[in-house]
Each structure stands twice: as structure tokens, then as C-alpha cells.
C-alpha positions in Angstrom: -24.3 -0.9 -0.4 -25.5 2.4 -1.7 -23.8 4.2 -4.5 -22.0 7.5 -3.8 -24.4 10.4 -3.7 -24.3 13.1 -6.2 -25.9 16.1 -4.4 -26.1 18.4 -7.5 -27.4 15.7 -9.8 -24.7 16.4 -12.4 -23.1 13.7 -14.5 -19.7 12.8 -13.3 -16.7 14.1 -15.2 -14.7 11.1 -13.9 -16.9 8.0 -14.5 -14.0 5.6 -14.0 -13.2 7.0 -10.6 -16.8 6.8 -9.6 -17.0 3.1 -10.8 -13.8 2.3 -8.9 -15.1 3.8 -5.7 -18.2 1.7 -6.0 -16.3 -1.5 -6.7 -13.6 -0.9 -4.1 -16.2 -0.3 -1.4 -17.9 -3.6 -2.0 -17.2 -6.4 0.5 -14.1 -8.5 -0.4 -16.0 -11.6 0.5 -19.6 -11.7 -0.8 -20.5 -14.2 1.9 -19.5 -11.8 4.6 -21.0 -8.4 3.7 -19.8 -6.8 7.0 -16.2 -7.9 6.5 -13.3 -6.1 4.9 -13.8 -4.1 1.8 -12.0 -4.6 -1.5 -10.1 -1.4 -1.0 -8.6 -2.9 2.2 -7.5 -6.0 0.3 -5.9 -3.8 -2.4 -4.0 -1.8 0.3 -2.9 -5.0 1.9 -1.5 -6.4 -1.4 0.3 -3.1 -2.1 1.9 -3.1 1.4 2.8 -6.8 1.0 4.6 -6.1 -2.3 6.4 -3.2 -0.7 7.5 -5.4 2.2 9.0 -7.9 -0.3 11.2 -5.1 -1.7 9.2 -4.1 -4.8 10.5 -0.7 -5.5 7.4 0.5 -7.4 5.2 -0.6 -4.5 7.4 1.1 -2.0 7.3 4.3 -4.0 3.5 4.1 -4.4 3.1 3.6 -0.6 5.5 6.4 0.1 3.9 8.8 -2.4 0.4 8.1 -1.0 1.5 8.6 2.6 4.0 11.5 2.3 3.0 13.0 -1.0 5.2 13.1 -4.1 8.7 14.6 -3.7 8.8 18.2 -4.8 11.1 18.9 -7.7 13.4 21.9 -7.6 12.8 24.5 -10.3 15.5 26.9 -11.3 14.0 30.3 -12.3 17.3 31.9 -13.1 19.0 32.7 -16.3 21.2 30.4 -18.3 24.2 31.1 -16.1 22.2 30.4 -12.9 22.0 34.0 -11.9 18.6 35.7 -11.4 16.9 36.9 -14.5 17.3 40.7 -14.7 14.3 43.0 -14.5 16.1 46.2 -15.3 15.3 46.0 -19.0 14.9 49.3 -20.8 12.6 49.7 -23.7 12.8 52.2 -26.5 9.8 53.2 -28.6 10.5 54.5 -32.0 7.8 56.1 -34.2 8.3 55.3 -37.8 6.8 57.7 -40.4 5.4 59.7 -37.5 3.8 63.0 -38.1 3.8 65.8 -35.5 0.1 65.1 -34.9 0.7 61.4 -34.2 3.6 61.8 -31.7 2.6 61.6 -28.0 2.7 64.8 -26.0 5.5 65.0 -23.4 
């Protein structure tokens, strides 16, 4: 089986991922090159473990199929209310001379 193509000829930034892709796409049975791939066998093992009640396997299958659950993020203040945006700023010129004060 041919290795994954690299159209731009750049070195991969994820060599482990590239190596896993190559290995997982190899035939599971070397005597049957047209048979199931290793990736299929890994998926079957994961599902078998989930079917036996392995919570980690169930979570992995679920996350891969549905995506990880989104966590709620509270963007409010400490009391849960929205953070105010009506802040007023005061600029004070220290040791200012008449020439250095901004024109109004």
C-alpha cells in the first residue's frame, strides 16, 4: 500500500499521526492483503469494549461519533450578573504645563 501523499513536499509536523495512518491502513492479516485493515480491527475492539460496559470505551465511541460535550462558560461577574461596560475613565495630568494639556 502506498504511503499518504504529501502534495507540497513539506516535512510533516505530526510524524506520529503520519506513522499511525500508515500502520492502521495496513491489512490486519498479512496473508489477506485485500481483507480488513488494522483500523477496522481497532474500531471493532473499541466497540466490543463499549458493549461490555467499559465506560472509557463508551465515552470514546460517543465522543468520536457525536463530538465532545460542550462545556458551559459563565462570562458574567462574580455575582453571576453581566460584567458592566459603563466604566468611566478619568485622565489626570500630573505636573502638566499649559503647553502639554490637550486642547478642548
